Legacy VTK file of the C-alpha trace (Angstrom):
# vtk DataFile Version 3.0
C-alpha trace
ASCII
DATASET POLYDATA
POINTS 143 float
0.000 0.000 0.000
1.260 3.467 -0.880
0.306 6.377 1.329
0.575 10.031 0.446
1.943 12.554 2.919
-1.410 13.749 4.194
-3.641 11.735 6.452
-6.426 9.673 4.866
-4.848 9.736 1.414
-4.689 6.002 0.769
-3.819 5.395 -2.876
-3.842 1.613 -3.011
-6.690 1.770 -5.524
-4.919 4.380 -7.689
-2.748 1.991 -9.716
-1.398 4.659 -12.062
-0.139 6.767 -9.142
1.295 3.709 -7.372
3.142 2.582 -10.527
4.545 6.072 -11.106
5.626 6.309 -7.470
7.344 2.908 -7.690
9.128 3.924 -10.906
10.338 7.202 -9.407
11.388 5.522 -6.166
13.380 2.886 -8.045
14.949 5.574 -10.213
16.059 7.540 -7.175
17.834 4.472 -5.773
19.304 3.139 -9.035
21.229 6.145 -10.280
22.910 4.605 -13.267
21.972 5.366 -16.825
23.646 3.916 -19.854
22.306 5.476 -23.060
23.748 2.647 -25.149
21.733 -0.039 -23.340
18.778 1.875 -21.848
17.648 3.376 -25.165
16.749 1.253 -28.158
18.574 3.367 -30.751
17.615 0.948 -33.540
13.883 1.440 -32.923
11.901 2.794 -35.854
10.945 5.894 -33.828
14.628 6.900 -33.641
15.383 6.338 -37.321
16.839 9.452 -38.925
15.075 10.053 -42.221
15.656 13.046 -44.446
11.939 13.246 -45.270
10.607 12.992 -41.682
8.331 15.988 -40.957
9.195 15.749 -37.232
12.372 17.698 -38.081
10.331 20.784 -39.021
10.929 23.425 -36.365
7.883 24.447 -34.303
6.711 28.045 -34.107
8.042 28.204 -30.541
11.552 28.092 -32.040
12.865 31.542 -33.038
13.807 30.282 -36.497
10.624 28.223 -36.879
8.468 31.284 -36.152
10.204 33.430 -38.758
8.334 34.154 -41.990
11.442 33.338 -44.031
11.580 29.807 -42.581
7.863 29.229 -43.051
8.156 30.287 -46.710
10.736 27.545 -47.381
9.773 24.231 -48.947
9.095 21.298 -46.635
12.343 19.612 -47.704
14.352 22.751 -46.869
12.544 23.157 -43.511
13.461 19.561 -42.631
17.089 20.140 -43.633
17.292 23.306 -41.520
15.578 21.521 -38.613
18.054 18.639 -38.734
20.963 21.071 -38.770
19.493 23.077 -35.874
18.825 20.039 -33.662
22.315 18.650 -34.278
23.817 21.988 -33.280
21.647 22.211 -30.157
22.996 18.796 -29.127
26.552 19.902 -29.899
26.254 23.108 -27.850
24.678 21.192 -24.960
27.527 18.704 -24.990
30.140 21.462 -25.050
28.408 23.312 -22.202
28.266 20.168 -20.059
31.942 19.522 -20.803
32.831 23.050 -19.630
30.843 22.550 -16.415
32.556 19.237 -15.686
36.014 20.643 -16.409
35.309 23.660 -14.194
34.087 21.474 -11.354
37.178 19.288 -11.665
39.476 22.324 -11.578
37.737 23.823 -8.550
37.743 20.582 -6.569
40.574 20.563 -4.057
43.398 18.107 -4.869
42.809 16.396 -1.519
39.098 15.884 -2.234
39.417 12.978 -4.667
36.087 11.492 -3.591
34.318 14.447 -5.226
35.987 13.896 -8.580
34.804 10.328 -9.147
31.079 11.229 -9.355
31.983 14.007 -11.791
33.802 11.556 -14.049
30.953 9.064 -13.813
28.413 11.768 -14.644
30.323 12.792 -17.732
29.074 9.678 -19.545
25.635 11.273 -19.813
26.865 13.570 -22.586
27.623 10.738 -24.998
24.319 10.847 -26.948
25.313 14.212 -28.470
27.773 12.795 -30.968
25.495 9.982 -32.209
22.783 12.575 -32.825
25.138 14.780 -34.773
26.528 11.905 -36.809
23.151 10.239 -37.374
21.722 13.428 -38.855
24.844 13.990 -40.936
25.134 17.545 -39.595
28.300 17.639 -37.541
29.739 20.481 -39.570
29.329 24.115 -38.552
27.377 25.149 -41.647
24.316 23.652 -43.325
24.774 21.854 -46.599
LINES 1 144
143 0 1 2 3 4 5 6 7 8 9 10 11 12 13 14 15 16 17 18 19 20 21 22 23 24 25 26 27 28 29 30 31 32 33 34 35 36 37 38 39 40 41 42 43 44 45 46 47 48 49 50 51 52 53 54 55 56 57 58 59 60 61 62 63 64 65 66 67 68 69 70 71 72 73 74 75 76 77 78 79 80 81 82 83 84 85 86 87 88 89 90 91 92 93 94 95 96 97 98 99 100 101 102 103 104 105 106 107 108 109 110 111 112 113 114 115 116 117 118 119 120 121 122 123 124 125 126 127 128 129 130 131 132 133 134 135 136 137 138 139 140 141 142
């Protein structure tokens, strides 16, 4: 039985809440994540296709909201979207690398126990390169 924090909030009949709580509780205990085994990269949903309309930038994106972008053909919008998403992944990876390097430099030489979690956490940035290489946009300029 799962109980919420407040009195008389028994959720044993709320299976969706109980399953979500169990998933989150397990995730807070098991803190490892391996993107190469935990994500099925060969799944059809992750296939990179040059004609996939999911690459079209939404209007919430500054480029996607621009009239120039919206006037482009669908093929060109997809190409620009692929380039943009690959560069977002690249910038995110570089930013995380800078944070890790800064934390390692600021850690005192005698505090080695603090450096090991930083090194272990650095594996989370590995999906950036596969994204860039899968889209074919690892260069700095669009084709």
